[in-house]
Backbone as a printed PyTorch tensor [residue, N CA C, xyz], in Angstrom:
tensor([[[ 91.2000,  75.9510,  96.8990],
         [ 90.5030,  77.2070,  97.0520],
         [ 89.3930,  77.2630,  96.0140]],

        [[ 88.2090,  77.6650,  96.4260],
         [ 87.0730,  77.7150,  95.5230],
         [ 87.0930,  78.9620,  94.6660]],

        [[ 86.2700,  78.9490,  93.6390],
         [ 86.1660,  80.0990,  92.7400],
         [ 85.4890,  81.2540,  93.4660]],

        [[ 85.9610,  82.4490,  93.1940],
         [ 85.3840,  83.6350,  93.8040],
         [ 84.4170,  84.2850,  92.8290]],

        [[ 83.3260,  84.7790,  93.3350],
         [ 82.3920,  85.5200,  92.4950],
         [ 82.9740,  86.9020,  92.2450]],

        [[ 82.8880,  87.3750,  91.0260],
         [ 83.3960,  88.6990,  90.6730],
         [ 82.2090,  89.6340,  90.5200]],

        [[ 82.2520,  90.7360,  91.2560],
         [ 81.1790,  91.7130,  91.2250],
         [ 81.7090,  93.0070,  90.6320]],

        [[ 81.2970,  93.3450,  89.4040],
         [ 81.7600,  94.6000,  88.8080],
         [ 81.1990,  95.7720,  89.5900]],

        [[ 81.7290,  96.9390,  89.5010],
         [ 82.9520,  97.2350,  88.7560],
         [ 84.1820,  96.8370,  89.5580]],

        [[ 85.2240,  96.5060,  88.8570],
         [ 86.4900,  96.1650,  89.4970],
         [ 87.2000,  97.4390,  89.9210]],

        [[ 87.9820,  97.3370,  90.9740],
         [ 88.8120,  98.4740,  91.3590],
         [ 89.9740,  98.5670,  90.3850]],

        [[ 90.6590,  99.6800,  90.3910],
         [ 91.8110,  99.8370,  89.5080],
         [ 92.8900,  98.8100,  89.8250]],

        [[ 93.0540,  98.4670,  91.0970],
         [ 94.0320,  97.4510,  91.4920],
         [ 93.6290,  96.0800,  90.9680]],

        [[ 92.3600,  95.7280,  91.1300],
         [ 91.8890,  94.4370,  90.6380],
         [ 92.0940,  94.3250,  89.1300]],

        [[ 91.7920,  95.3830,  88.4100],
         [ 91.9290,  95.3680,  86.9570],
         [ 93.3880,  95.1910,  86.5400]],

        [[ 94.2860,  95.9180,  87.1980],
         [ 95.7120,  95.8000,  86.8720],
         [ 96.2360,  94.4070,  87.1830]],

        [[ 95.8210,  93.8300,  88.2910],
         [ 96.2570,  92.4770,  88.6410],
         [ 95.7240,  91.4540,  87.6470]],

        [[ 94.4930,  91.6320,  87.1910],
         [ 93.9460,  90.7250,  86.1900],
         [ 94.7420,  90.7960,  84.8890]],

        [[ 95.0900,  92.0150,  84.4780],
         [ 95.8960,  92.1550,  83.2570],
         [ 97.2710,  91.5310,  83.4360]],

        [[ 97.8740,  91.7540,  84.5830],
         [ 99.2190,  91.2660,  84.8440],
         [ 99.2650,  89.7450,  84.8940]],

        [[ 98.2620,  89.1500,  85.4740],
         [ 98.2720,  87.7040,  85.6670],
         [ 97.1970,  87.0250,  84.8340]],

        [[ 97.1600,  87.3510,  83.5710],
         [ 96.1870,  86.7480,  82.6630],
         [ 96.6650,  85.3670,  82.2100]],

        [[ 97.5660,  84.7910,  82.9580],
         [ 98.0720,  83.4470,  82.6530],
         [ 98.1850,  82.6780,  83.9560]],

        [[ 98.3460,  81.3790,  83.8380],
         [ 98.5100,  80.5520,  85.0270],
         [ 99.8360,  80.8830,  85.7160]],

        [[ 99.7990,  80.9420,  87.0130],
         [100.9790,  81.2220,  87.8190],
         [101.1850,  80.0330,  88.7500]],

        [[102.4090,  79.5380,  88.8600],
         [102.6430,  78.4330,  89.8000],
         [102.2190,  78.8230,  91.2180]],

        [[101.7480,  77.8380,  91.9690],
         [101.2570,  78.0810,  93.3220],
         [102.3070,  78.7730,  94.1980]],

        [[103.5620,  78.3710,  94.0590],
         [104.6300,  78.9970,  94.8590],
         [104.7480,  80.4800,  94.5320]],

        [[104.6200,  80.8390,  93.2510],
         [104.6770,  82.2450,  92.8610],
         [103.4690,  83.0030,  93.4140]],

        [[102.3070,  82.3750,  93.3530],
         [101.0990,  83.0100,  93.8660],
         [101.2310,  83.3190,  95.3550]],

        [[101.7620,  82.3590,  96.1050],
         [101.9670,  82.5830,  97.5430],
         [102.9840,  83.6900,  97.7930]],

        [[104.0510,  83.7260,  96.9950],
         [105.0660,  84.7770,  97.1490],
         [104.4690,  86.1460,  96.8350]],

        [[103.6390,  86.2170,  95.8170],
         [103.0030,  87.4850,  95.4430],
         [102.0590,  87.9420,  96.5500]],

        [[101.2890,  87.0140,  97.1010],
         [100.4010,  87.3660,  98.2210],
         [101.2030,  87.9000,  99.3950]],

        [[102.3320,  87.2500,  99.6880],
         [103.1740,  87.7140, 100.7940],
         [103.7170,  89.1130, 100.5320]],

        [[104.1360,  89.3740,  99.2870],
         [104.6620,  90.7030,  98.9490],
         [103.5790,  91.7670,  99.0920]],

        [[102.3710,  91.4680,  98.6290],
         [101.2700,  92.4290,  98.7500],
         [100.9340,  92.6640, 100.2200]],

        [[100.8760,  91.5870, 100.9910],
         [100.5800,  91.7240, 102.4220],
         [101.6560,  92.5560, 103.1210]],

        [[102.9250,  92.3130, 102.7850],
         [104.0290,  93.0690, 103.3830],
         [103.9350,  94.5480, 103.0160]],

        [[103.6280,  94.8290, 101.7490],
         [103.4730,  96.2140, 101.2930],
         [102.3560,  96.9090, 102.0770]],

        [[101.2030,  96.2460, 102.1930],
         [100.0760,  96.8530, 102.8950],
         [100.3720,  97.0460, 104.3760]],

        [[101.0850,  96.1050, 104.9780],
         [101.4750,  96.2350, 106.3780],
         [102.3940,  97.4410, 106.5760]],

        [[103.4050,  97.5650, 105.7150],
         [104.3340,  98.6920, 105.8190],
         [103.6120, 100.0190, 105.6080]],

        [[102.6840, 100.0460, 104.6560],
         [101.9320, 101.2720, 104.3910],
         [101.0730, 101.6410, 105.6020]],

        [[100.4370, 100.6580, 106.2190],
         [ 99.6020, 100.8990, 107.3920],
         [100.4260, 101.4380, 108.5560]],

        [[101.5980, 100.8200, 108.7930],
         [102.4710, 101.3130, 109.8600],
         [102.9250, 102.7440, 109.5840]],

        [[103.2440, 103.0340, 108.3350],
         [103.6790, 104.3800, 107.9700],
         [102.5660, 105.4000, 108.2240]],

        [[101.3410, 105.0570, 107.8440],
         [100.2160, 105.9610, 108.0600],
         [ 99.9300, 106.1360, 109.5530]],

        [[100.0700, 105.0680, 110.3170],
         [ 99.8680, 105.1630, 111.7620],
         [100.9470, 106.0350, 112.3930]],

        [[102.1910, 105.8690, 111.9540],
         [103.2720, 106.7120, 112.4690],
         [103.0160, 108.1710, 112.1610]],

        [[102.5440, 108.4520, 110.9490],
         [102.2630, 109.8310, 110.5500],
         [101.1430, 110.4150, 111.4120]],

        [[100.0870, 109.6580, 111.6390],
         [ 98.9800, 110.1250, 112.4810],
         [ 99.4590, 110.3650, 113.9050]],

        [[100.3280, 109.4880, 114.3980],
         [100.8890, 109.6060, 115.7470],
         [101.6090, 110.9510, 115.8810]],

        [[102.4390, 111.2820, 114.8940],
         [103.1990, 112.5330, 114.9200],
         [102.2560, 113.7320, 114.7950]],

        [[101.3100, 113.6650, 113.8480],
         [100.3850, 114.7800, 113.6360],
         [ 99.5600, 115.0890, 114.8790]],

        [[ 99.2090, 114.0680, 115.6330],
         [ 98.3960, 114.2680, 116.8270],
         [ 99.2480, 114.5800, 118.0620]],

        [[100.5670, 114.5150, 117.9010],
         [101.4550, 114.8530, 118.9990],
         [101.4960, 113.8170, 120.1090]],

        [[101.2020, 112.5850, 119.7730],
         [101.2240, 111.5280, 120.7860],
         [102.6510, 111.2220, 121.2210]],

        [[102.7640, 110.8220, 122.4630],
         [104.0360, 110.3360, 122.9960],
         [103.7430, 108.9990, 123.6730]],

        [[104.7840, 108.2900, 124.0260],
         [104.5990, 107.0270, 124.7420],
         [103.8630, 107.3050, 126.0480]],

        [[104.2330, 108.3970, 126.7070],
         [103.6140, 108.7340, 127.9860],
         [102.1250, 109.0400, 127.8130]],

        [[101.7750, 109.8230, 126.7900],
         [100.3580, 110.1630, 126.5950],
         [ 99.5510, 108.9220, 126.2420]],

        [[100.1470, 108.0160, 125.4990],
         [ 99.4670, 106.7730, 125.1480],
         [ 99.2380, 105.9170, 126.3920]],

        [[100.2560, 105.8330, 127.2360],
         [100.1150, 105.0530, 128.4690],
         [ 99.0670, 105.6690, 129.3920]],

        [[ 98.9990, 106.9910, 129.4290],
         [ 97.9760, 107.6610, 130.2340],
         [ 96.5810, 107.2970, 129.7410]],

        [[ 96.3870, 107.3210, 128.4280],
         [ 95.0850, 106.9660, 127.8540],
         [ 94.7300, 105.5180, 128.1820]],

        [[ 95.6940, 104.6250, 128.0930],
         [ 95.4440, 103.2270, 128.4360],
         [ 95.0410, 103.0980, 129.8960]],

        [[ 95.7410, 103.8260, 130.7530],
         [ 95.4560, 103.7800, 132.1860],
         [ 94.0560, 104.3240, 132.4720]],

        [[ 93.6960, 105.4290, 131.8040],
         [ 92.3720, 106.0170, 131.9870],
         [ 91.2710, 105.0550, 131.5550]],

        [[ 91.4630, 104.3800, 130.4380],
         [ 90.4230, 103.4900, 129.9270],
         [ 90.2580, 102.2430, 130.7980]],

        [[ 91.3120, 101.8480, 131.5000],
         [ 91.2080, 100.6850, 132.3720],
         [ 90.4070, 100.9840, 133.6310]],

        [[ 90.3940, 102.2280, 134.0360],
         [ 89.7390, 102.5850, 135.2840],
         [ 88.5060, 103.4490, 135.0740]],

        [[ 87.9750, 103.4840, 133.8650],
         [ 86.7590, 104.2740, 133.6320],
         [ 85.5450, 103.4140, 133.7620]]])
């Protein structure tokens, strides 16, 4: 993997990760950390989508109706 250019300002997450990993990390650990972050972000996205679904009052039936409408428009 090539070096990445860093463009300030860093986000708060980037800064915390830099402080946390200011040392060499074995490749296996790096891959595990990436997987954990990806899993966290995936779960958060699903949670936010579920919340939006409930707030908008969507049902499986209303979603299927919208899909059907878009196929024949």
